[in-house]
N, C-alpha and C positions, 0 to 999 in steps of 0.2 A: 605798579608803590602802592601805601598804605590809605585807607580809606578812613581819612580823617575824622568823620564824621562818627562811623565805630567804634573809634576809639576813645570818642572823645566820652560819647555815648557811655560805654564801658570807666571812663575815670571818673565819673559823675555815680556811677554805682558805688565804685571801690568807693570814694567821697564816702560814701551820704553812709554807707556800710560801716564807716569810718568813724563817721561822728556820732552812729546808735550807741557802738560802742561804747563810745569814751561820755556820753553822755548816762548811759548804765553802768556802767563801771562805779564801785561803791568806793567811800576811802577806806575802811574798811574789810578786809577778807573776812571776818566773825560776818559780816552781812551779805558777800556773797557765798558763804558757804552753807549759811542756815536757808538759805533759796534757788530752789533744783529751778524754779519758771527764769529767776535771775540767767541761773548758769546756761539753760537752753539759750535764752534772748544771746546772749554774748558770745554763745558759739557759734548761732546760724552767723553773726553781724558776720564773723570773724571769717567763718566758711562762703559766703557769698562775697567778700572783700579779698580774698586768700582767691577766690574761684576766676574773677573775675579780671586779677592780677595776671593769672594766670594764660587765662584766655588772650588777654592783650600781649601777650609774648607768639603767643601763637598765631592769633593772625596778626603782627607783626613779620616776622620770622618767615610767614607763608606768603603775607602780600611784596614782602621785598626780595626774594626768592632767593635769599638764606639757605635756606631748607624746611623739611617738617618736621619735627621734633620727637623725638619718640618717647618724651618724660616734660613733665614741667619745669624738670629744670635744667633737662639740656634745652627747654624755650627760652631760663634766663642766660644759661652760658653761650648759643646763638644771638644773646641781643646784647654779651658782653663780646665778642668777638667781632662783633661789628659797632661795637663803642655807642651804646644807645645806653648803658651802663658799665658799671666799671665791675672788675673782677672779684672784689668783697662782696659790691652789692645784689653780683647774681648769686651765690653763695647764699650771703644772709637769705634771700628771695626763696630760694632752694628751700632752705629750716622755715620759712613760712609755710610752701609746699606740702611739707612735708607734715606739719601741724593742719594743715586742711583735713589732707589725709588722715590720721587720726583725729578728729571730727568726725565729718566722714564717715567711717568704720565704730563710731560710737566709743573707741578708745578715751579719746576726751572726756563724756561723760560719765566712766568710771575715776578718772582723775582731776575734781576741777579743780584741785588747788595746779596745778600745770599749767591749765590755762590763765587763770587768776598771773604767775611768775611771769607768764610769757607775753600778757599780752599789753606790756605798756613797749617792750622791745618790737613787739611784731608791729602795730599801732605806727611806730618811728622808723622802721623798715618800711612798712609800706608807702609810710606819707615821702621818702627819700626816692623810691619807687615811682610816683604816681607825679613827684616833681620831674622826676629824669623822661619823662615818657612824653609828659605836656609839653616839655622844650621840644624832646623829639617830634611831635608833630606840628610843633609853630603856636604854642601856646604861652 
């Protein structure tokens, strides 16, 4: 059975970093492009939120006995197979995991415009994921 407190703690971290990303994202793309520290801060917020979201999938699938995912994407697929999230949401979360990977491996730093472009949809995807996980643990 899933440890509810662990999941709630992780959800709080996801929410906190999403809020930070929203607060930091300037209205103008030019302001983002001109500020490497801001780019780094936003990338870190997305990285942490995405990592915690992935960890949540890993914890739930293991705790519920649904299997040990071999990848972040597989973790989201297992959640979908067990009706915690929908198949489309699992696919969208796999894209979040890919964004996390690009950030972690330095690719996003070479293409900051990609992060700027992907951020609104990524945050919306994470919002839906947080809602589904919160529902699963009874919040």
